[in-house]
C-alpha positions as CSV (number, residue, x, y, z in Angstrom):
1,M,-29.9,-28.1,-12.9
2,T,-31.8,-25.9,-10.5
3,G,-30.5,-24.1,-7.5
4,N,-32.4,-26.4,-5.1
5,A,-30.4,-29.5,-6.1
6,F,-27.8,-28.6,-3.5
7,R,-30.3,-27.8,-0.8
8,P,-32.3,-30.9,-0.1
9,Q,-35.4,-30.4,1.9
10,G,-35.6,-31.9,5.4
11,R,-33.1,-34.3,7.0
12,V,-31.0,-36.5,4.8
13,S,-30.2,-39.8,6.4
14,G,-26.8,-39.7,8.1
15,H,-26.1,-36.1,7.3
16,P,-26.6,-32.9,9.4
17,I,-29.3,-30.4,8.7
18,P,-28.4,-28.4,5.5
19,E,-29.2,-25.0,7.1
20,L,-26.7,-25.8,9.9
21,V,-24.1,-26.7,7.3
22,L,-24.7,-23.5,5.4
23,R,-24.5,-21.3,8.5
24,T,-21.2,-23.0,9.5
25,R,-19.9,-22.5,6.0
26,R,-20.8,-18.8,6.1
27,S,-19.2,-18.3,9.4
28,V,-16.0,-20.1,8.3
29,M,-15.9,-18.0,5.1
30,A,-16.4,-14.8,7.1
31,A,-13.5,-15.8,9.5
32,A,-11.3,-16.6,6.5
33,Y,-12.1,-13.1,5.0
34,E,-11.2,-11.4,8.3
35,M,-7.9,-13.3,8.5
36,Q,-7.0,-12.3,5.0
37,A,-7.9,-8.7,5.6
38,N,-5.8,-8.7,8.8
39,R,-2.8,-10.2,6.9
40,V,-3.1,-7.5,4.2
41,R,-3.4,-4.7,6.9
42,Q,-0.3,-6.1,8.7
43,R,1.7,-6.1,5.4
44,R,0.6,-2.6,4.6
45,H,1.7,-1.4,8.1
46,A,5.0,-3.2,7.8
47,G,5.6,-1.6,4.4
48,I,4.9,1.9,5.8
49,A,7.1,1.3,8.8
50,L,10.0,0.1,6.5
51,A,9.5,3.1,4.3
52,V,9.7,5.5,7.2
53,M,12.8,3.7,8.6
54,A,14.5,3.9,5.2
55,G,13.6,7.5,4.9
56,L,15.2,8.2,8.4
57,M,18.3,6.2,7.4
58,V,18.6,8.3,4.2
59,L,18.3,11.5,6.2
60,V,20.8,10.4,8.9
61,A,23.4,9.0,6.5
62,P,25.0,12.4,5.6
63,A,25.1,13.5,9.2
64,L,26.7,10.2,10.1
65,W,29.3,10.6,7.4
66,S,30.1,14.1,8.5
67,T,30.4,13.0,12.1
68,M,32.7,10.1,11.3
69,S,34.8,12.5,9.2
70,D,35.0,15.0,12.0
71,L,36.0,12.3,14.6
72,T,38.7,10.9,12.3
73,T,40.2,14.3,11.8
74,G,40.6,14.9,15.5
75,E,37.3,16.4,16.7
76,H,36.2,15.7,20.3
77,F,33.4,13.2,21.0
78,L,31.4,15.7,23.2
79,D,31.0,18.3,20.5
80,M,27.4,19.2,19.9
81,P,26.9,17.7,16.4
82,V,28.4,14.4,17.5
83,V,26.3,14.3,20.6
84,I,23.1,15.1,18.6
85,L,23.9,12.4,16.0
86,T,24.6,9.9,18.7
87,L,21.3,10.5,20.4
88,S,19.6,10.3,17.0
89,L,21.2,7.0,16.3
90,I,20.1,5.7,19.7
91,M,16.6,6.7,18.9
92,L,16.7,5.2,15.5
93,S,18.0,1.9,16.9
94,T,15.3,1.9,19.5
95,M,12.7,2.4,16.8
96,V,14.1,-0.6,14.9
97,A,14.0,-2.7,18.0
98,V,10.4,-1.8,18.7
99,L,9.5,-2.6,15.1
100,L,11.2,-6.0,15.3
101,M,9.5,-6.8,18.5
102,T,6.1,-5.9,17.0
103,W,6.8,-8.2,14.0
104,R,7.9,-11.0,16.3
105,G,4.8,-10.6,18.5
106,G,2.6,-10.7,15.3
107,K,4.2,-13.9,14.1
108,N,3.6,-15.6,17.4
109,G,-0.1,-15.0,17.2
110,Q,-0.4,-12.2,19.7
111,R,-3.0,-9.7,18.7
112,D,-4.5,-6.4,20.0
113,E,-8.2,-7.1,20.3
């Protein structure tokens, strides 16, 4: 079978022009490739964000444990280590909220273009 068997010359009765079909197919394939690349990029970014968040949680966990230990033994809430940890936890929860809103926006089809 030759390569021209799938590319009939001229107009076939009842069918569109083959070049138009080929151009449409190429554009659809290009769009599908771009969508796949965007999906891979979004997954990579989500993985990096989750790794950073996990790293921050691991770094904050000992300080949180120490602060809770201090508070249960009678320390005051306005001591400097407790205040710094509280502000850090507020920042961390804000970052989690931004991350969740970004994911939710991505699932609804909103894109930055």
